[in-house]
Every structure is written in C-alpha cells, then in structure tokens.
C-alpha positions as CSV (number, residue, x, y, z in Angstrom):
1,M,9.8,-16.2,16.0
2,S,9.0,-18.7,13.3
3,D,6.0,-18.3,11.0
4,Y,5.1,-21.9,12.1
5,D,5.3,-21.1,15.9
6,V,4.1,-17.8,17.3
7,M,3.3,-15.3,14.7
8,D,5.7,-12.3,14.9
9,K,4.5,-9.0,13.6
10,S,8.0,-8.1,12.6
11,M,7.7,-10.4,9.5
12,A,6.3,-8.6,6.5
13,G,4.1,-10.9,4.4
14,S,2.9,-13.0,7.3
15,I,-0.6,-14.2,6.6
16,F,-3.2,-14.4,9.3
17,G,-6.0,-16.9,9.8
18,L,-7.2,-19.5,7.3
19,Q,-8.4,-17.2,4.6
20,A,-8.8,-18.7,1.2
21,G,-7.6,-16.9,-2.0
22,V,-3.8,-17.4,-2.4
23,D,-2.8,-17.4,-6.1
24,T,0.6,-18.0,-7.7
25,K,1.9,-16.0,-10.7
26,A,5.3,-15.3,-12.3
27,C,7.4,-12.3,-11.2
28,V,8.4,-9.9,-13.9
29,S,9.9,-7.2,-11.6
30,P,13.6,-6.8,-12.3
31,D,14.1,-5.7,-8.8
32,G,11.8,-8.4,-7.3
33,I,8.8,-8.1,-5.0
34,E,9.3,-7.7,-1.3
35,F,7.1,-9.6,1.1
36,G,4.0,-7.7,2.3
37,R,3.8,-5.4,-0.7
38,P,0.9,-4.7,-3.1
39,V,1.1,-6.9,-6.2
40,F,-0.1,-6.0,-9.7
41,S,-0.8,-7.8,-12.9
42,Y,-1.8,-6.9,-16.5
43,M,-5.1,-7.4,-18.3
44,D,-3.3,-8.8,-21.3
45,H,-0.7,-10.8,-19.3
46,E,-2.7,-12.2,-16.4
47,D,0.0,-14.8,-15.6
48,E,2.6,-12.1,-14.8
49,V,2.9,-9.9,-11.7
50,S,5.2,-7.2,-10.5
51,A,5.6,-4.6,-7.7
52,F,3.9,-1.3,-8.3
53,A,5.4,0.5,-11.4
54,I,4.9,3.7,-13.3
55,D,5.3,1.6,-16.4
56,F,3.3,3.5,-19.0
57,C,3.9,6.7,-21.0
58,K,1.4,8.6,-23.1
59,M,3.6,10.6,-25.6
60,E,1.8,13.2,-27.6
61,M,3.5,15.0,-30.6
62,G,2.5,18.6,-31.0
63,A,2.6,18.5,-34.8
64,D,3.0,16.2,-37.8
65,Y,6.4,14.9,-39.0
66,V,7.5,16.6,-42.2
67,L,9.9,16.0,-45.1
68,D,13.5,15.4,-44.1
69,N,12.8,14.9,-40.4
70,V,15.0,12.5,-38.5
71,I,13.5,11.0,-35.3
72,N,15.4,9.8,-32.3
73,A,13.9,8.4,-29.1
74,T,15.1,6.8,-25.9
75,I,13.1,4.7,-23.4
76,D,14.6,3.9,-20.0
77,G,18.0,4.9,-21.2
78,V,18.0,2.8,-24.4
79,A,17.9,4.5,-27.8
80,I,16.0,3.4,-30.9
81,D,17.5,3.2,-34.4
82,P,16.9,6.6,-35.9
83,V,13.9,6.9,-38.2
84,D,13.9,9.0,-41.4
85,W,10.8,10.7,-42.7
86,T,9.2,8.3,-45.2
87,D,6.4,9.1,-47.6
88,D,4.1,11.0,-45.2
89,H,3.4,11.7,-41.5
90,D,1.2,8.6,-40.9
91,T,3.8,6.2,-42.4
92,T,6.6,7.9,-40.4
93,A,4.6,7.7,-37.2
94,G,4.1,4.0,-37.7
95,L,7.8,3.5,-38.3
96,V,8.6,5.4,-35.0
97,A,6.2,3.1,-33.1
98,A,7.8,0.0,-34.7
99,A,11.3,1.3,-33.7
100,I,10.2,1.8,-30.1
101,N,8.5,-1.5,-30.0
102,A,11.7,-3.2,-31.2
103,L,13.5,-2.3,-27.9
104,D,13.9,-5.1,-25.5
105,G,10.9,-5.3,-23.1
106,V,9.2,-2.2,-24.5
107,E,5.8,-2.2,-26.1
108,C,4.5,0.7,-28.3
109,I,1.4,1.4,-30.3
110,L,-0.2,4.4,-31.8
111,D,-3.3,5.5,-29.9
112,P,-6.2,4.1,-31.9
113,G,-8.4,6.9,-30.7
114,D,-6.2,9.6,-32.2
115,A,-6.9,10.0,-36.0
116,T,-3.9,12.3,-36.4
117,N,-1.5,9.5,-35.4
118,R,0.4,11.9,-33.1
119,T,-0.1,9.9,-29.8
120,Y,1.9,6.9,-28.7
121,F,1.2,4.5,-25.9
122,I,4.5,3.1,-24.5
123,R,4.8,0.4,-21.8
124,K,7.6,-1.6,-20.1
125,R,5.9,-4.2,-17.9
126,G,7.1,-4.3,-14.4
127,V,9.5,-1.4,-14.8
128,T,9.1,2.2,-13.7
129,I,9.9,4.4,-16.8
130,D,8.8,7.7,-15.2
131,D,10.7,10.6,-16.8
132,T,12.8,8.3,-19.0
133,V,11.0,8.7,-22.3
134,T,12.4,11.3,-24.8
135,I,11.9,12.0,-28.5
136,T,13.9,14.4,-30.6
137,V,13.1,15.5,-34.1
138,T,15.8,17.1,-36.3
139,G,16.0,18.2,-39.9
140,G,13.2,19.4,-42.2
141,A,11.3,22.7,-42.2
142,S,9.8,22.1,-38.8
143,Q,10.4,19.8,-35.8
144,A,7.5,18.6,-33.7
145,T,8.0,18.3,-29.9
146,A,6.3,16.0,-27.5
147,T,4.6,16.1,-24.1
148,Y,4.8,13.1,-21.8
149,T,2.3,11.8,-19.2
150,Y,3.1,8.8,-17.1
151,Y,0.8,6.3,-15.5
152,S,0.6,2.8,-14.2
153,S,-1.2,0.4,-16.5
154,Q,-1.4,-2.3,-13.9
155,V,-4.3,-4.0,-12.2
156,Y,-4.1,-4.7,-8.4
157,V,-4.4,-8.4,-7.6
158,G,-3.4,-8.7,-3.9
159,L,-0.5,-8.7,-1.4
160,S,2.7,-10.7,-1.5
161,V,2.7,-13.6,1.0
162,K,6.0,-14.5,2.9
163,T,7.7,-17.7,1.8
164,Q,10.8,-19.4,3.0
165,N,13.8,-18.3,0.8
166,S,17.2,-17.0,1.3
167,A,16.7,-13.8,-0.7
168,G,13.9,-12.5,1.6
169,L,11.9,-11.4,-1.5
170,Y,10.5,-12.8,-4.8
171,E,13.1,-12.4,-7.5
172,L,12.6,-12.0,-11.3
173,G,11.1,-15.3,-12.6
174,D,10.0,-16.6,-9.2
175,A,6.5,-17.9,-8.6
176,V,4.9,-15.3,-6.3
177,N,2.3,-16.3,-3.7
178,I,-0.4,-13.6,-3.7
179,G,-3.0,-13.2,-1.0
180,S,-6.1,-12.1,-3.0
181,V,-8.5,-12.5,0.0
182,A,-6.4,-12.4,3.2
183,E,-5.0,-10.4,6.1
184,I,-1.3,-9.8,5.6
185,M,1.4,-7.8,7.5
186,C,2.6,-4.9,5.3
187,Q,5.2,-2.3,5.8
188,V,3.6,1.2,5.6
189,A,4.6,4.6,4.4
190,G,3.5,7.3,6.9
191,D,1.3,6.8,9.9
192,V,-1.8,4.7,9.2
193,Y,-5.0,4.3,11.1
194,A,-7.4,1.4,11.4
195,Y,-10.3,0.9,9.0
196,N,-9.1,3.2,6.3
197,Q,-8.9,2.3,2.6
198,A,-5.3,1.3,1.6
199,L,-3.4,2.9,-1.2
200,V,0.0,2.2,-2.7
201,Y,2.7,4.9,-2.4
202,N,3.2,6.1,-6.0
203,D,6.2,8.5,-5.9
204,P,9.1,6.7,-7.6
205,T,11.7,9.1,-6.2
206,S,10.9,8.0,-2.6
207,D,12.2,4.9,-0.7
208,D,8.5,4.4,0.2
209,F,7.6,3.7,-3.4
210,G,5.3,0.6,-3.6
211,K,4.4,0.4,0.1
212,V,0.9,0.6,1.6
213,T,0.0,4.1,2.6
214,L,-3.0,6.3,3.5
215,D,-1.4,9.4,1.8
216,S,-3.9,10.4,-0.8
217,S,-1.5,13.0,-2.3
218,N,1.0,10.3,-3.1
219,G,-1.2,7.2,-3.3
220,T,-3.0,5.1,-5.8
221,T,-6.1,3.3,-4.7
222,I,-5.9,-0.5,-4.3
223,G,-8.5,-3.0,-3.0
224,G,-8.1,-3.3,0.8
225,Y,-8.2,-1.7,4.2
226,V,-5.7,-1.1,6.9
227,Y,-6.9,-3.0,10.0
228,E,-4.7,-1.4,12.7
229,S,-3.1,1.9,13.6
230,V,0.8,2.0,13.4
231,A,3.5,4.6,12.9
232,D,5.5,5.3,9.7
233,G,7.8,2.4,8.7
234,E,6.2,-0.2,11.0
235,L,4.1,-3.2,10.0
236,A,0.3,-3.1,9.8
237,K,-2.3,-5.8,9.2
238,V,-3.9,-5.1,5.8
239,R,-7.0,-6.9,4.6
240,T,-6.9,-7.3,0.8
241,L,-10.1,-7.4,-1.2
242,L,-11.1,-7.3,-4.8
243,P,-9.7,-4.2,-6.7
244,T,-11.7,-1.0,-6.4
245,A,-10.1,0.8,-9.3
246,M,-7.6,0.4,-12.1
247,S,-5.7,2.6,-14.5
248,S,-7.5,4.2,-17.4
249,Y,-4.8,2.6,-19.6
250,A,-5.0,-0.9,-18.1
251,S,-6.7,-2.2,-21.4
252,A,-4.5,-0.1,-23.8
253,F,-2.6,-3.1,-25.1
254,L,-5.5,-5.6,-25.2
255,P,-6.0,-7.0,-28.8
256,S,-8.6,-4.9,-30.6
C-alpha cells in the first residue's frame, strides 16, 4: 500500500500521526542508512549523521617508545607511513598521532588526560572500526605493545524516516530525514514488547547490527520506547524521544 493511502506496517520508516520534529542532515555512512533505523550524529559535526557505528578506539601503549623504535599502525585495513623514534617518547608519540591522523577519514589525538602520552583516541566517523586498529613497534632495546578498547562516539538524534527513492535507503551524501519526536516503524532484532525502552543492537558481527532491540546484553541505550509487541525481524512502532545517554567519548574531539 502507498504511504499516501493506507499506512502499511510492512514499510520501515513510515511515520505515524502529525508529530513535529523532523530534521534533515547529511549522511556520512559509506553503507547508507536504512529506513526505520536509529540515526546518530557527532557533537563536533552536528550537521552529519550515520547509522550506528563502533567508530572509536582507545589505544593504550604499555610503555614508552625508546631509541631506534620503528612504529607501524593500521586502521580499518590502511597502513600509516612508518614512524621512526625521534628525540624522545613524547615527540615520537606526537608523530604517531599525526601519521594516523593523515589517513583518509581518520582522526587521532593523544588523550589530553594522560600525562604519559601513551593513550590515543582514534575515530572514523560513520564507520565501524571494531577490531581493525593495530600498532606494531620494532627495533630498539624494548618494544611497547598496545591494548585496544572500542566504543561508539556518537550521539543519538532520532529515527530515519522513509522517503521516496529507488535505492530504498539513504546513501552516502544524501539528505537524511530524521524523526526526532515521532512514532516510526522500525525493524527489530529479537522479540520486543510494548512500553520498553529501546536500544540499538551493537554487535557488529551480526546482521542485526544497528536495529532496534530490547537485548540489554547486545544493546546500547537510545532515546525512545517500543510501542507494540512483535516477533524478531518484524516491524514495530517506536516512539523516539530526546537522547537518554551518550558515549563517554562523544566529546573527545571537541576543540579544547
């Protein structure tokens, strides 16, 4: 059925009623944003939105760089230009951050709260980089190793509203219509039950990644509630509200 005739629940992204609060922002998701999905933005790039992404890595070195070290790193499959130890640990750490920051679409800074300059914040907006960051140190008397922790640095802004286009989703660079205060049909991961707080499915290895869910073991809180009970894979009406939580690292790249 047409969106302009009788509303058909089979259409993800259909909006109900005359609720206000539909915004438009530019899509930065390389794989696009499907209709009826949670949509996220960035505190330092409020005009951009993407589907849910594990886009942030906190990389912590276990020791200082030392004389004659050579540092190599890759992010999302792309390698930096190797960095040679220069002058001292702090200088070398800064050169590594600059080399990572030089990669296309990648941002990197040293954690301003770490006086040892051993911690890096790495982000690729709109792209899941989970388990794709590596750093290898060779040469010298010792070689520091790293630990990696991955997060989303995004801020929830609403649900994607269906529009008339041939692709059936918002593609990279499209203007995305976002219901920030609305009831919208969303595809769900797992069975859902009415009047429960909505989450976004956060396991990037699953086909359900980025869908609305109630699974707290694989979900990140967003602003909104599921308004009806449906089975896994079906469509449920979701009421989107103001965000109730955001990543601890949402402000990491804000100017100091």
